[in-house]
C-alpha positions in Angstrom: 109.8 130.5 120.1 113.3 129.1 119.6 113.5 126.1 117.4 115.2 123.0 118.7 118.0 121.8 116.5 119.1 118.3 115.8 121.9 118.8 118.3 119.4 119.8 121.0 117.4 116.6 120.3 120.5 114.5 120.3 121.4 116.0 123.7 118.0 115.0 124.9 118.6 111.5 123.7 122.0 111.4 125.4 120.2 111.7 128.8 118.8 108.3 128.1 121.9 106.0 128.0 122.2 104.0 124.8 119.8 106.1 122.7 120.4 108.2 119.6 118.2 109.8 116.9 118.0 107.8 113.7 120.4 105.2 112.3 122.8 105.7 109.5 122.5 102.5 107.5 126.2 102.6 106.5 127.9 103.3 109.7 125.2 101.7 111.9 124.0 98.5 110.2 121.1 96.6 111.7 122.1 94.6 114.8 122.0 90.9 115.0 118.9 91.1 117.2 117.1 93.3 114.6 118.2 91.1 111.7 117.0 88.0 113.6 113.5 89.4 114.2 113.3 90.6 110.6 114.4 87.1 109.4 111.7 85.4 111.5 109.0 87.6 110.2 110.1 87.0 106.6 110.3 83.3 107.2 107.0 82.7 109.1 104.9 85.6 107.9 103.0 86.1 104.7 104.8 88.5 102.4 102.0 91.0 102.1 104.0 93.9 103.5 107.4 95.4 102.8 108.3 97.3 106.0 111.0 99.9 106.3 114.2 98.4 107.8 113.6 99.3 111.4 112.4 97.1 114.3 110.4 99.2 116.7 110.2 98.2 120.4 108.9 101.1 122.5 106.9 104.2 122.1 106.0 107.2 124.1 104.1 110.3 122.9 105.4 111.2 119.4 108.7 109.2 119.7 109.5 105.5 119.0 112.6 103.5 119.7 113.9 100.5 118.0 115.4 97.3 119.5 118.8 98.9 119.6 117.7 102.1 121.3 117.7 104.5 118.3 114.9 107.0 118.5 112.5 108.2 115.8 109.9 110.9 115.6 106.6 109.4 114.4 105.2 111.3 111.4 102.9 108.4 110.5 100.8 107.7 113.5 100.1 104.2 112.2 97.9 105.7 109.4 96.2 108.0 112.0 95.5 105.2 114.4 97.9 106.8 117.0 96.5 110.3 116.7 96.8 110.8 120.5 100.4 109.6 120.8 101.9 106.3 121.8 101.0 104.9 125.3 98.8 107.9 126.0 98.5 107.7 129.8 94.8 108.6 130.0 93.9 106.0 127.3 96.2 103.3 128.7 94.7 104.0 132.2 91.2 103.5 130.8 92.3 100.3 129.1 93.9 98.8 132.2 91.0 99.8 134.5 88.4 98.3 132.1 90.5 95.2 131.4 90.5 94.5 135.2 86.7 95.0 135.3 85.3 93.4 132.1 86.8 92.7 128.7 84.6 90.9 126.2 81.0 89.5 126.6 79.8 89.4 123.0 76.7 91.2 121.9 74.6 88.3 123.3 74.2 90.5 126.4 74.1 94.2 127.1 77.2 95.8 128.8 77.6 99.0 130.8 80.1 100.7 128.4 78.8 100.3 124.9 75.5 102.3 125.3 77.6 105.4 126.4 79.8 105.1 123.3 76.8 104.7 120.9 75.1 107.8 122.4 78.3 109.8 122.2 79.0 108.9 118.6 75.4 109.8 117.6 75.7 113.1 119.3 79.1 114.0 117.9 78.1 113.2 114.3 74.6 114.6 114.5 73.3 111.2 113.3 70.9 108.8 115.0 72.4 105.4 115.5 75.8 103.7 115.6 76.9 100.1 114.8 80.2 99.1 116.4 82.9 97.0 114.7 86.6 96.4 114.9 88.9 97.3 112.0 87.9 100.0 109.5 87.4 97.6 106.6 84.7 95.8 108.7 82.9 99.1 109.3 83.1 99.8 105.5 81.5 96.4 104.8 78.8 97.2 107.4 78.1 100.4 105.6 77.9 98.7 102.2 75.6 96.0 103.6 73.3 98.7 105.1 73.3 100.7 101.8 72.4 97.7 99.7 69.6 96.6 102.0 68.3 100.1 102.3 68.2 100.2 98.5 66.2 97.0 98.3 63.9 97.4 101.3 63.4 101.2 101.5 64.1 102.7 98.1 62.5 99.8 96.2 65.4 98.7 94.0 64.8 95.1 92.7 66.4 92.5 94.9 70.1 91.8 94.0 70.3 94.9 91.7 71.4 97.7 94.2 74.5 99.6 93.1 77.1 101.5 95.0 79.3 104.2 93.4 82.8 104.9 94.6 85.7 107.1 93.4 88.8 106.3 91.4 91.8 106.3 93.6 89.8 105.3 96.7 91.0 103.2 99.5 88.3 101.7 101.8 90.1 98.5 103.0 91.1 95.1 101.6 88.1 92.9 101.8 86.7 91.3 98.6 83.8 93.6 98.3 85.9 96.7 99.0 88.7 95.9 96.5 85.9 95.3 94.0 85.4 99.0 94.2 89.2 99.8 94.0 90.9 101.1 90.9 94.4 100.0 92.0 95.4 97.0 89.8 97.6 95.4 92.5 94.8 95.4 95.1 92.6 93.5 92.7 95.0 91.2 90.9 94.0 87.5 91.4 91.3 88.2 94.0 88.2 88.1 91.7 85.5 87.6 90.9 84.1 90.6 92.7 80.5 91.4 93.7 78.5 93.0 91.0 76.9 96.5 91.3 80.1 98.4 92.1 81.3 101.3 89.9 83.7 104.2 90.2 83.9 107.8 88.9 86.6 110.5 88.9 87.3 111.9 92.4 86.3 115.5 92.9 83.9 115.6 89.9 80.3 116.1 91.1 79.0 116.2 87.6 80.4 112.7 87.0 78.5 111.5 90.0 75.2 112.8 88.6 75.9 111.1 85.3 76.7 107.8 87.0 73.5 107.6 89.1 70.8 105.2 87.8 67.4 104.2 89.3 69.4 101.2 90.9 71.9 103.4 92.7 71.7 103.0 96.5 74.7 104.9 97.7 77.8 107.0 97.0 80.8 106.1 99.1 83.5 108.8 99.3 86.5 109.9 101.3 86.4 113.6 102.2 90.2 113.6 101.5 91.8 110.6 99.8 94.6 109.3 102.0 96.1 106.3 100.4 95.4 107.9 97.1 98.0 110.5 97.8 96.5 113.1 100.3 94.2 114.4 97.5 92.0 117.3 98.6 88.9 117.7 96.4 87.7 121.1 95.1 85.9 123.3 97.6 82.2 122.6 97.6 82.6 119.1 96.2 81.0 117.3 99.1 78.2 119.8 99.4 77.4 119.5 95.7 77.6 115.7 95.9 75.1 115.6 98.8 72.8 117.8 96.9 72.9 115.4 93.9 72.3 112.4 96.2 69.3 114.0 97.8 67.9 114.8 94.4 68.1 111.2 93.3 67.4 109.6 96.7 70.8 108.1 97.0 72.7 107.7 100.3 75.9 109.6 100.7 78.3 107.8 103.0 81.6 109.4 104.1 84.6 107.2 104.9 86.3 109.2 107.7 88.4 106.3 109.0 91.6 108.3 108.5 90.3 111.8 108.2 87.9 111.8 111.2 88.6 112.6 114.9 90.5 115.8 114.3 93.0 114.6 111.8 92.2 117.4 109.3 91.5 120.2 111.8 87.8 119.4 112.1 86.1 116.6 114.0 85.1 115.3 110.6 86.7 116.4 107.4 83.3 116.6 105.8 82.6 119.6 108.0 84.7 121.7 105.7 81.9 121.6 103.2 79.2 121.9 105.9 77.6 118.6 105.0 75.9 116.0 107.2 75.9 112.8 105.1 73.5 109.9 105.7 76.3 107.8 107.1 79.8 108.2 108.5 82.5 105.5 108.9 84.9 105.9 111.8 87.9 103.9 112.9 91.7 104.1 113.5 92.0 106.9 116.1 88.8 105.7 117.8 90.9 102.9 119.3 93.4 105.3 120.9 96.4 103.6 119.3 95.7 100.5 121.5 92.8 98.5 120.0 91.0 98.2 116.6 87.7 100.1 117.2 85.4 101.3 114.4 81.8 102.2 113.9 79.3 102.9 111.2 77.1 105.8 112.3 74.0 106.7 110.3 70.5 108.0 110.2 67.5 106.1 111.5 66.3 105.8 107.9 69.4 103.8 107.1 69.7 101.8 110.3 66.1 100.7 110.3 67.1 97.9 107.8 68.9 95.9 110.5 67.0 93.4 112.6 68.4 90.9 115.1 70.4 88.3 113.3 71.0 90.4 110.1 74.5 91.4 111.0 76.9 91.0 113.9 80.5 90.9 115.3 81.8 88.9 118.3 84.2 91.6 119.4 82.4 94.7 118.0 81.2 96.9 120.8 83.0 95.0 123.6 83.3 96.8 126.9 87.1 97.1 126.7 87.0 98.7 123.2 84.1 100.9 124.2 86.0 102.3 127.3 89.1 102.9 125.2 87.1 104.7 122.6 85.4 106.9 125.2 88.7 107.8 126.7 90.1 108.6 123.2 87.2 111.0 122.6 87.8 112.6 126.0 91.4 113.3 125.1 90.5 114.6 121.7 88.1 117.2 123.1 89.4 118.0 126.6 92.9 118.6 125.2 91.6 120.6 122.3 93.5 118.5 119.8 91.1 119.4 116.9 92.0 123.0 117.2 95.7 122.1 117.6 95.6 120.0 114.4 94.1 122.9 112.5 96.7 125.5 113.7 99.8 123.2 113.6 98.7 121.9 110.2 98.2 125.4 108.7 101.6 126.4 110.0 103.4 123.3 108.8 101.8 123.5 105.4 103.0 127.0 105.0 106.5 126.1 106.2 106.8 123.3 103.6 105.6 125.4 100.6 109.2 126.5 99.9 110.0 122.9 98.9 108.0 123.3 95.7 110.0 123.3 92.5 112.7 120.8 91.4 112.1 117.4 93.0 108.9 118.5 94.8 105.8 118.8 92.6 103.2 119.7 95.3 102.6 120.1 99.0 99.0 119.8 100.1 96.6 118.7 102.8 94.5 119.9 105.7 95.3 119.9 109.4 98.0 117.4 110.3 97.2 115.3 107.2 99.8 116.4 104.6 101.4 115.0 101.5 104.6 116.0 99.7 104.4 114.9 96.1 107.7 114.3 94.2 108.1 114.7 90.5 108.4 111.2 89.1 110.6 112.4 86.3 113.4 112.7 88.9 112.7 110.2 91.7 110.1 108.3 93.6 109.0 109.0 97.2 110.8 105.9 98.6 114.3 107.5 98.7 112.9 110.4 100.6 111.3 108.1 103.1 114.6 106.1 103.5 116.6 109.2 104.0 114.2 110.5 106.6 114.4 107.2 108.4 118.1 107.5 108.7 117.7 111.0 110.2 115.2 109.7 112.8 111.9 110.5 111.1 109.2 107.8 110.4 107.1 108.5 107.3 105.8 106.4 104.5 105.3 106.7 100.7 102.0 106.1 99.0 101.4 105.5 95.3 105.2 105.8 94.7 105.2 109.6 94.5 103.8 111.0 97.8 105.4 111.2 101.2 102.6 111.3 103.8 103.0 113.4 107.0 100.5 112.6 109.7 102.0 113.0 113.2 100.1 112.5 116.5 97.8 115.5 117.0 99.6 116.3 120.4 103.1 116.3 118.9 105.1 119.1 120.5 105.5 122.1 118.1 109.3 122.1 118.7 109.6 118.5 117.6 107.6 119.3 114.5 109.8 122.3 113.8 112.8 120.1 114.0 111.2 117.6 111.6 110.5 120.4 109.1 114.2 121.3 109.1 115.2 117.7 108.6 112.7 117.3 105.7 114.2 120.4 104.0 117.7 119.0 104.5 116.7 115.6 103.0 115.2 117.3 99.8 118.3 119.5 99.4 120.6 116.5 99.7 118.5 114.4 97.3 118.4 117.2 94.7 122.2 117.6 95.0 122.8 113.9 94.6 120.5 113.7 91.6 122.3 116.5 89.9 125.7 114.8 90.5 124.3 111.6 89.1 122.9 113.2 86.0 
């Protein structure tokens, strides 16, 4: 298959008047309209984000456009929330149809959409029951509450003494309880005191898990691949060995698949690579089809039996609109065979990027369309790479200063991905050349 070049894509862009791929920050400074919008956000918004200098206004499939008409290939997918592309017509259609029928009723009543989603999530995960929520962090909190109550009521841990073990380098969200489990100093700075009973161990070290377990341990919370931690893939067999240890000590194993689930890594769940079925799975991001925050905690009956009416709830969790969108997202995932596509495209892309190793690039790793390019901090950080990619029309993001994350929509055209690989290679060649000149 012939690879489309940058000139080919620019020709495509020319067919839409006023559009171009990327924006050179020197010859094409931000327009007054873009600067005005950025200024308003900086003035009236809390400064808890430092966005890249682009103001996005439209999206279709794998492409986005800014307020000035410059086009960008999306290799971020909103941290996997847009796994099925922007404005996916099937998912948008489901949203519109359901919004015209029934939106939100609260869980004070049954609705005709949620039961279908709950049943499907249970069947897909091989677990028994699902508890719907909104954002991923809410689903993590739900899982932690379930684990603690299970520890107290079922395992017999003394009240108020249940413990949860996490991994160093984890990212499970930004709530007080979750950042109490974080090992990132900035995430914790100034937000304490944190709930007791939370501890961390080295990621990928099953022996460390066994050493950390005590009679008060209720659960082990783990990401099958650490995303925010730098696309860190654990040793083969790590999850299987961890589950074996948890079973031995009667400890729940809960997998956070908010980013890695729903085909992102080339399997429905990344935990499937080790052939494990944990006691609980946390889903989110892609479940909302890039349109709504939809998440869920799915677990065994043994875990879910701790919840009784009034114990836990969410006004918007499980609303008909969200349920319909989630069902449509799952339809797209399976009917368009996007899990298999993620596996094949990811394997091909990972192989294509291996020749970047050496010099500035320290490592290239990942599974499926969930890849990370780690730069050698002796020479540079990942941010200059991200900035140069942005100028060339590619949206990516750095994590932990040294890793460029690559996570495009699962239905991205192969030709577009091939073009992106060429642009990534060009950026690293230019960066290495400029660093040598500056040395």
